[in-house]
C-alpha positions, 0 to 999 in steps of 0.5 A: 422485392422486400428491402434487403436487411443490413449487411452483417459483413459490412466493412469496418468504418473509416474511423475504426480502420484508422484506429487499427492502423494507428495501433499497428504502427505503435509497438507498445500496444500491438497486442491490442490490435486483434481485440480491437479488430474483432470488436470493430467488426461487431460494432461497425454497423452502429459506429460507421462514420461517427468519430464520437461513437468510435471513441466510446467503443474504444473506451468500452473495449479498453475497460473490457480487454485491459481489465485483467491488469488491475492490481490489488496490492492486498490480494495476499492479505485477503486470503484467509482473512474473511475480507471484503471479497469473501461473502461471509458473515463476521462472527463478533467473537472473532473481532479484534480491537484496534486503536486508531489515532483519529487526528493523524493525517493531512485530512483527519479526522473525517476521512480517517473515521470514514475508513474505520466505519468501512473497516468494521463492516468488512473486517473482523475488528473493532475500533477505539477511535481516539480524537479531539471532540470538537474537530470530530463533531465538525467533520461528522457534520460536514461528511454526514457520518453521524447516523452511521457512527451512532449505529456502529457505536450501538453495535459495539463496533466503534468506541470514541475515546476523547483526547487532548491537543494532537500532534501537528504534521509539522511539529517536532517528534519530541513534542509527544513528551509534552502533549501527554494526552495527544491522540497518538499517545493515548492510542499507544497506551491502549495497546500497552494496556491490552485494550487494543491489539494494534495501533494505526496512525497516518500522522507525523511519522517521526512523532508516531515512532517516538510515541511508540518507543516511549510508550510501547518500548523497543523489542529486546536486542533491537537497537533501532526500530525501522519502517518497512514499506511494500514496493511492487514487483513485476509479479502482480501477486508479489511485493518486496519489503524495503526497510528502513525507509526513513527512520534511521539515517546513519546505521551500523551493520548490526542494525541491518542484520536485526532488520533482516531478521524482523523483515523475515518474520514480517514477510513470512507471517503477514505477507505469507511468503513461505521462505522469504529471500533477503537482499542487501541493497548495494551497487553491485552483486559481488561481495567485495562491492559497496561502502563500508556499511555494506562490506561489513553487513554482508558477512553478518547476513551471509552467516545467518542461518535463520533466513535465506540470504540471496546476496546483494541487491542492485537498484535495478533488481529491487522490483525484479521479484527476485527478493522478498525483503531488502535492507538498507540504511534509512537515507537510501531507503527514503530516496528509493521510496520518494523516487518510486512515488514520482515514477507513476506520475512521470510515466503517465505524463510522458505517455500522454505527451507521446499520444498523437493529437486530435481524433487519433489521440483521443481514441488512443487515450480512451484505450490506455488512460484507465490502464495508465492510472492503474499502473500509477497506483501500482507504483504508489506505495500509499496504495498499500495503506501503511507499513509496520513499524518493526522493532517496537513491542506492539503492532504499529501501522504507520499510514501515509499522511495523505490517507483517506478512507480506502487507505485507512481500510487497507491499513487496518486490514494490514494491522488485523493480519499482523495481530491475528497471525501472531507476529508479536509472539514470533518477534519476541521469540526471535529477539531473544536469540539476536546477536548484536 
């Protein structure tokens, strides 16, 4: 008799059976058991008795089964933008000029330039790149960007603008008054002179704000500009705009009222939320709760007819998805921002510690590690690329100090979206009717 072929109904190997049992005992990942079991049956003939192969199969299943949880914080902004996800040629006539502070950021100027080179290929914009010549030449040589830059310059997509000594990340914000030809000042001047529709910098945020106020000026009837940061929510398609997150430590009720109006326009025009719900960060939902600032701000927001005031927003509700914009003083907002920054890393470390040791831990890690990293990114506001400085007379995007190429690309997409959706025209129309 001819030898029998392989039994297609062979039982899963011992390693696979142990994997299924381990996941059934862990409630946090029981939803993966059915997928792991069905996959185990199909790969049993190849991985029987081999722990290393089981680990490899687990990693493959993790990438396949868990892929839908990938979070893209810019998914909204890609719609209607002709962004990188849309395979459409860019019409050069539609490109907008954006001024970039090439010396701003911990890793400038190389990664900032690299991000700009990616942006002009994927987005309908041109970049005026302001930087010191010597550091820029050294960075281009180190990263091998010279040929790519020459091609972009020849096509008219990037223009280099030489600057003087830049503002350091550790310098006082007021130094922008002394260093008049610093890259951040020259980038702001390009917007002021109409040679760019927006400005981006990942540099010293205090200096960026000071330069924007001195060079662009404040919007009429806006007392203090505010920095708005996007926080994730339970809904992967939705973010909440939190402002202020550090520009103003001590605030008046009128400031928060003005920021709510600005945030309403930002959320509607840039994030494309039809009817943004505005919240006031407080320690309770009741109108009578909170400190003096909250008690005096509440009636201003409640009486406002130009936006939807959804009431007080407790700390636990900021990421709930029930609010599109929340306002608070800069001290509170900055604490929220820095706390959120730490959550992803802490969560990842805690779950790693809880995974079993040895072979079972390695298999479990293969299933979960990629997802845990994506969750960490989802909780990191830096993944959004940047935030608009609201209240100044121009589109100004402030990037995270540690920004590299991908963050720069994301921030420039945000700057383009703000400029192309007529944010400034709507802000000018809004501020003519603001009542202090």
